[in-house]
N, CA, C, O and the ligand as a Tripos MOL2 file, in Angstrom:
@<TRIPOS>MOLECULE
protein
  161   159    41     0     0
PROTEIN
NO_CHARGES

@<TRIPOS>ATOM
      1 N           0.8390   -1.2090    0.0000 N.3       1 MET1
      2 CA          0.0000    0.0000    0.0000 C.3       1 MET1
      3 C           0.8700    1.2530    0.0000 C.2       1 MET1
      4 O           1.8050    1.3850    0.7890 O.2       1 MET1
      5 N           0.5480    2.1250   -0.8670 N.am      2 ALA2
      6 CA          1.3180    3.3660   -0.9210 C.3       2 ALA2
      7 C           0.7370    4.3560    0.0770 C.2       2 ALA2
      8 O          -0.4660    4.6150    0.1270 O.2       2 ALA2
      9 N           1.6300    4.8770    0.8410 N.am      3 GLU3
     10 CA          1.1950    5.8530    1.8330 C.3       3 GLU3
     11 C           1.2420    7.2420    1.2220 C.2       3 GLU3
     12 O           2.2700    7.6610    0.6900 O.2       3 GLU3
     13 N           0.1560    7.9320    1.2990 N.am      4 GLU4
     14 CA          0.1580    9.2680    0.7250 C.3       4 GLU4
     15 C           0.4090   10.3040    1.8100 C.2       4 GLU4
     16 O          -0.2120   10.3010    2.8730 O.2       4 GLU4
     17 N           1.3280   11.1700    1.5000 N.am      5 ILE5
     18 CA          1.6970   12.1850    2.4700 C.3       5 ILE5
     19 C           1.3940   13.5580    1.9010 C.2       5 ILE5
     20 O           1.8580   13.9100    0.8160 O.2       5 ILE5
     21 N           0.6260   14.3170    2.6290 N.am      6 SER6
     22 CA          0.2610   15.6350    2.1410 C.3       6 SER6
     23 C           1.2260   16.6950    2.6430 C.2       6 SER6
     24 O           1.6810   16.6580    3.7860 O.2       6 SER6
     25 N           1.5230   17.6270    1.7740 N.am      7 CYS7
     26 CA          2.3630   18.7480    2.1650 C.3       7 CYS7
     27 C           1.5620   19.6330    3.1260 C.2       7 CYS7
     28 O           0.4050   19.9590    2.8590 O.2       7 CYS7
     29 N           2.1830   20.0200    4.2430 N.am      8 PRO8
     30 CA          1.5020   20.8780    5.2150 C.3       8 PRO8
     31 C           1.3470   22.3050    4.7220 C.2       8 PRO8
     32 O           0.5880   23.0860    5.2970 O.2       8 PRO8
     33 N           2.0550   22.6460    3.6690 N.am      9 TYR9
     34 CA          2.0360   24.0310    3.1900 C.3       9 TYR9
     35 C           1.1200   24.2370    1.9980 C.2       9 TYR9
     36 O           0.5890   25.3280    1.7910 O.2       9 TYR9
     37 N           0.9410   23.1860    1.2180 N.am     10 CYS10
     38 CA          0.0550   23.3040    0.0720 C.3      10 CYS10
     39 C          -0.6870   21.9830   -0.0740 C.2      10 CYS10
     40 O          -0.6710   21.1600    0.8410 O.2      10 CYS10
     41 N          -1.3250   21.7770   -1.1920 N.am     11 GLU11
     42 CA         -2.1520   20.5800   -1.3160 C.3      11 GLU11
     43 C          -1.4940   19.4720   -2.1070 C.2      11 GLU11
     44 O          -2.1530   18.5380   -2.5640 O.2      11 GLU11
     45 N          -0.2000   19.5840   -2.2620 N.am     12 SER12
     46 CA          0.5080   18.5430   -2.9890 C.3      12 SER12
     47 C           0.5590   17.2640   -2.1740 C.2      12 SER12
     48 O           0.6330   17.3000   -0.9450 O.2      12 SER12
     49 N           0.5210   16.1450   -2.8570 N.am     13 VAL13
     50 CA          0.5600   14.8620   -2.1750 C.3      13 VAL13
     51 C           1.7370   14.0440   -2.7020 C.2      13 VAL13
     52 O           2.0030   14.0160   -3.9040 O.2      13 VAL13
     53 N           2.4310   13.3830   -1.7870 N.am     14 PHE14
     54 CA          3.6080   12.6100   -2.1750 C.3      14 PHE14
     55 C           3.5060   11.1840   -1.6670 C.2      14 PHE14
     56 O           2.7350   10.8800   -0.7570 O.2      14 PHE14
     57 N           4.3010   10.3160   -2.2780 N.am     15 GLU15
     58 CA          4.2500    8.9150   -1.8730 C.3      15 GLU15
     59 C           5.2860    8.5830   -0.8240 C.2      15 GLU15
     60 O           5.2660    7.4990   -0.2420 O.2      15 GLU15
     61 N           6.1910    9.5120   -0.5820 N.am     16 SER16
     62 CA          7.2040    9.2360    0.4230 C.3      16 SER16
     63 C           7.6220   10.5170    1.1390 C.2      16 SER16
     64 O           7.5100   11.6200    0.6050 O.2      16 SER16
     65 N           8.1020   10.3350    2.3530 N.am     17 LYS17
     66 CA          8.5260   11.4940    3.1200 C.3      17 LYS17
     67 C           9.7180   12.1730    2.4630 C.2      17 LYS17
     68 O           9.9250   13.3790    2.6010 O.2      17 LYS17
     69 N          10.4870   11.3760    1.7520 N.am     18 ASP18
     70 CA         11.6510   11.9350    1.0910 C.3      18 ASP18
     71 C          11.2300   12.9160    0.0060 C.2      18 ASP18
     72 O          11.7930   14.0010   -0.1300 O.2      18 ASP18
     73 N          10.2230   12.5060   -0.7630 N.am     19 ASP19
     74 CA          9.7230   13.3980   -1.8020 C.3      19 ASP19
     75 C           9.1470   14.6590   -1.1820 C.2      19 ASP19
     76 O           9.3510   15.7630   -1.6870 O.2      19 ASP19
     77 N           8.4320   14.4870   -0.0920 N.am     20 LEU20
     78 CA          7.8450   15.6350    0.5860 C.3      20 LEU20
     79 C           8.9410   16.5650    1.0920 C.2      20 LEU20
     80 O           8.8460   17.7840    0.9510 O.2      20 LEU20
     81 N           9.9700   15.9880    1.6740 N.am     21 SER21
     82 CA         11.0650   16.7950    2.1940 C.3      21 SER21
     83 C          11.7030   17.6190    1.0930 C.2      21 SER21
     84 O          11.9870   18.8040    1.2720 O.2      21 SER21
     85 N          11.9260   16.9810   -0.0460 N.am     22 LYS22
     86 CA         12.5370   17.6950   -1.1660 C.3      22 LYS22
     87 C          11.6150   18.8040   -1.6450 C.2      22 LYS22
     88 O          12.0620   19.9080   -1.9580 O.2      22 LYS22
     89 N          10.3510   18.5080   -1.6990 N.am     23 HIS23
     90 CA          9.3620   19.4890   -2.1390 C.3      23 HIS23
     91 C           9.3710   20.6970   -1.2120 C.2      23 HIS23
     92 O           9.4410   21.8350   -1.6760 O.2      23 HIS23
     93 N           9.2990   20.4590    0.0780 N.am     24 ILE24
     94 CA          9.2830   21.5580    1.0420 C.3      24 ILE24
     95 C          10.5670   22.3690    0.9350 C.2      24 ILE24
     96 O          10.5560   23.5990    0.9810 O.2      24 ILE24
     97 N          11.6630   21.6520    0.7910 N.am     25 ASP25
     98 CA         12.9510   22.3330    0.7200 C.3      25 ASP25
     99 C          13.0230   23.2390   -0.5030 C.2      25 ASP25
    100 O          13.5080   24.3690   -0.4360 O.2      25 ASP25
    101 N          12.5340   22.7210   -1.6090 N.am     26 ARG26
    102 CA         12.6470   23.4790   -2.8600 C.3      26 ARG26
    103 C          11.5540   24.5220   -3.0020 C.2      26 ARG26
    104 O          11.8170   25.6560   -3.4020 O.2      26 ARG26
    105 N          10.3480   24.1440   -2.6800 N.am     27 ILE27
    106 CA          9.2180   25.0240   -2.9460 C.3      27 ILE27
    107 C           8.9340   25.9770   -1.7960 C.2      27 ILE27
    108 O           8.6370   27.1530   -2.0080 O.2      27 ILE27
    109 N           9.0250   25.4650   -0.5920 N.am     28 HIS28
    110 CA          8.6180   26.2840    0.5450 C.3      28 HIS28
    111 C           9.7960   26.8110    1.3410 C.2      28 HIS28
    112 O           9.6130   27.6400    2.2320 O.2      28 HIS28
    113 N          10.9630   26.3630    1.0480 N.am     29 GLY29
    114 CA         12.1340   26.8550    1.7640 C.3      29 GLY29
    115 C          12.2150   26.2670    3.1600 C.2      29 GLY29
    116 O          11.3720   25.4600    3.5530 O.2      29 GLY29
    117 N          13.2080   26.6640    3.8910 N.am     30 ASP30
    118 CA         13.4120   26.0520    5.2080 C.3      30 ASP30
    119 C          12.8180   26.8890    6.3210 C.2      30 ASP30
    120 O          12.9570   26.5500    7.4970 O.2      30 ASP30
    121 N          12.1660   27.9670    5.9680 N.am     31 SER31
    122 CA         11.5990   28.8190    7.0140 C.3      31 SER31
    123 C          10.0850   28.7460    7.0110 C.2      31 SER31
    124 O           9.4190   29.5300    7.6860 O.2      31 SER31
    125 N           9.5530   27.8300    6.2710 N.am     32 GLY32
    126 CA          8.1080   27.7210    6.2030 C.3      32 GLY32
    127 C           7.5020   28.9250    5.5130 C.2      32 GLY32
    128 O           6.5570   29.5370    6.0100 O.2      32 GLY32
    129 N           8.0540   29.2490    4.3750 N.am     33 VAL33
    130 CA          7.5460   30.3930    3.6400 C.3      33 VAL33
    131 C           6.2270   30.0270    2.9670 C.2      33 VAL33
    132 O           6.1920   29.2270    2.0320 O.2      33 VAL33
    133 N           5.1800   30.6070    3.4420 N.am     34 LEU34
    134 CA          3.8690   30.2660    2.9180 C.3      34 LEU34
    135 C           3.4140   31.2340    1.8410 C.2      34 LEU34
    136 O           2.8270   30.8320    0.8370 O.2      34 LEU34
    137 N           3.6810   32.4770    2.0520 N.am     35 GLU35
    138 CA          3.1170   33.4710    1.1660 C.3      35 GLU35
    139 C           4.0370   33.8340    0.0350 C.2      35 GLU35
    140 O           5.2600   33.8660    0.1680 O.2      35 GLU35
    141 N           3.4170   34.1020   -1.0620 N.am     36 GLY36
    142 CA          4.0620   34.5070   -2.3030 C.3      36 GLY36
    143 C           5.5670   34.6740   -2.2840 C.2      36 GLY36
    144 O           6.2590   34.2010   -1.3830 O.2      36 GLY36
    145 N           6.0290   35.3300   -3.2580 N.am     37 SER37
    146 CA          7.4630   35.4800   -3.3480 C.3      37 SER37
    147 C           7.8860   36.8660   -2.9110 C.2      37 SER37
    148 O           7.3330   37.8900   -3.3130 O.2      37 SER37
    149 N           8.8700   36.8380   -2.0900 N.am     38 LYS38
    150 CA          9.4490   38.0940   -1.6240 C.3      38 LYS38
    151 C          10.4640   38.5180   -2.6640 C.2      38 LYS38
    152 O          11.2450   37.7020   -3.1540 O.2      38 LYS38
    153 N          10.4480   39.7590   -2.9890 N.am     39 SER39
    154 CA         11.4700   40.2060   -3.9280 C.3      39 SER39
    155 C          12.7410   40.5010   -3.1650 C.2      39 SER39
    156 O          12.8250   41.4710   -2.4110 O.2      39 SER39
    157 N          13.7160   39.6580   -3.3690 N.am     40 SER40
    158 CA         14.9620   39.8880   -2.6520 C.3      40 SER40
    159 C          16.1190   39.9260   -3.6270 C.2      40 SER40
    160 O          17.2650   40.1100   -3.2180 O.2      40 SER40
    161 ZN          3.9200   22.1250   -0.6850 Zn       41 ZN41
@<TRIPOS>BOND
     1     1     2 1
     2     2     3 1
     3     3     4 2
     4     3     5 am
     5     5     6 1
     6     6     7 1
     7     7     8 2
     8     7     9 am
     9     9    10 1
    10    10    11 1
    11    11    12 2
    12    11    13 am
    13    13    14 1
    14    14    15 1
    15    15    16 2
    16    15    17 am
    17    17    18 1
    18    18    19 1
    19    19    20 2
    20    19    21 am
    21    21    22 1
    22    22    23 1
    23    23    24 2
    24    23    25 am
    25    25    26 1
    26    26    27 1
    27    27    28 2
    28    27    29 am
    29    29    30 1
    30    30    31 1
    31    31    32 2
    32    31    33 am
    33    33    34 1
    34    34    35 1
    35    35    36 2
    36    35    37 am
    37    37    38 1
    38    38    39 1
    39    39    40 2
    40    39    41 am
    41    41    42 1
    42    42    43 1
    43    43    44 2
    44    43    45 am
    45    45    46 1
    46    46    47 1
    47    47    48 2
    48    47    49 am
    49    49    50 1
    50    50    51 1
    51    51    52 2
    52    51    53 am
    53    53    54 1
    54    54    55 1
    55    55    56 2
    56    55    57 am
    57    57    58 1
    58    58    59 1
    59    59    60 2
    60    59    61 am
    61    61    62 1
    62    62    63 1
    63    63    64 2
    64    63    65 am
    65    65    66 1
    66    66    67 1
    67    67    68 2
    68    67    69 am
    69    69    70 1
    70    70    71 1
    71    71    72 2
    72    71    73 am
    73    73    74 1
    74    74    75 1
    75    75    76 2
    76    75    77 am
    77    77    78 1
    78    78    79 1
    79    79    80 2
    80    79    81 am
    81    81    82 1
    82    82    83 1
    83    83    84 2
    84    83    85 am
    85    85    86 1
    86    86    87 1
    87    87    88 2
    88    87    89 am
    89    89    90 1
    90    90    91 1
    91    91    92 2
    92    91    93 am
    93    93    94 1
    94    94    95 1
    95    95    96 2
    96    95    97 am
    97    97    98 1
    98    98    99 1
    99    99   100 2
   100    99   101 am
   101   101   102 1
   102   102   103 1
   103   103   104 2
   104   103   105 am
   105   105   106 1
   106   106   107 1
   107   107   108 2
   108   107   109 am
   109   109   110 1
   110   110   111 1
   111   111   112 2
   112   111   113 am
   113   113   114 1
   114   114   115 1
   115   115   116 2
   116   115   117 am
   117   117   118 1
   118   118   119 1
   119   119   120 2
   120   119   121 am
   121   121   122 1
   122   122   123 1
   123   123   124 2
   124   123   125 am
   125   125   126 1
   126   126   127 1
   127   127   128 2
   128   127   129 am
   129   129   130 1
   130   130   131 1
   131   131   132 2
   132   131   133 am
   133   133   134 1
   134   134   135 1
   135   135   136 2
   136   135   137 am
   137   137   138 1
   138   138   139 1
   139   139   140 2
   140   139   141 am
   141   141   142 1
   142   142   143 1
   143   143   144 2
   144   143   145 am
   145   145   146 1
   146   146   147 1
   147   147   148 2
   148   147   149 am
   149   149   150 1
   150   150   151 1
   151   151   152 2
   152   151   153 am
   153   153   154 1
   154   154   155 1
   155   155   156 2
   156   155   157 am
   157   157   158 1
   158   158   159 1
   159   159   160 2
@<TRIPOS>SUBSTRUCTURE
     1 MET1         2 RESIDUE 1 A MET
     2 ALA2         6 RESIDUE 1 A ALA
     3 GLU3        10 RESIDUE 1 A GLU
     4 GLU4        14 RESIDUE 1 A GLU
     5 ILE5        18 RESIDUE 1 A ILE
     6 SER6        22 RESIDUE 1 A SER
     7 CYS7        26 RESIDUE 1 A CYS
     8 PRO8        30 RESIDUE 1 A PRO
     9 TYR9        34 RESIDUE 1 A TYR
    10 CYS10       38 RESIDUE 1 A CYS
    11 GLU11       42 RESIDUE 1 A GLU
    12 SER12       46 RESIDUE 1 A SER
    13 VAL13       50 RESIDUE 1 A VAL
    14 PHE14       54 RESIDUE 1 A PHE
    15 GLU15       58 RESIDUE 1 A GLU
    16 SER16       62 RESIDUE 1 A SER
    17 LYS17       66 RESIDUE 1 A LYS
    18 ASP18       70 RESIDUE 1 A ASP
    19 ASP19       74 RESIDUE 1 A ASP
    20 LEU20       78 RESIDUE 1 A LEU
    21 SER21       82 RESIDUE 1 A SER
    22 LYS22       86 RESIDUE 1 A LYS
    23 HIS23       90 RESIDUE 1 A HIS
    24 ILE24       94 RESIDUE 1 A ILE
    25 ASP25       98 RESIDUE 1 A ASP
    26 ARG26      102 RESIDUE 1 A ARG
    27 ILE27      106 RESIDUE 1 A ILE
    28 HIS28      110 RESIDUE 1 A HIS
    29 GLY29      114 RESIDUE 1 A GLY
    30 ASP30      118 RESIDUE 1 A ASP
    31 SER31      122 RESIDUE 1 A SER
    32 GLY32      126 RESIDUE 1 A GLY
    33 VAL33      130 RESIDUE 1 A VAL
    34 LEU34      134 RESIDUE 1 A LEU
    35 GLU35      138 RESIDUE 1 A GLU
    36 GLY36      142 RESIDUE 1 A GLY
    37 SER37      146 RESIDUE 1 A SER
    38 LYS38      150 RESIDUE 1 A LYS
    39 SER39      154 RESIDUE 1 A SER
    40 SER40      158 RESIDUE 1 A SER
    41 ZN41       161 GROUP 0 **** ****
């Protein structure tokens, strides 16, 4: 059985914690950036 793991920041679903970790790292950053993009 494949375990589905939902991203706590968006509605993406992954099959493994590793995929989720990579997603959060790449998409949401390490500070839990939820809102849009900051112009930096
Ligand atoms: Zn996400």
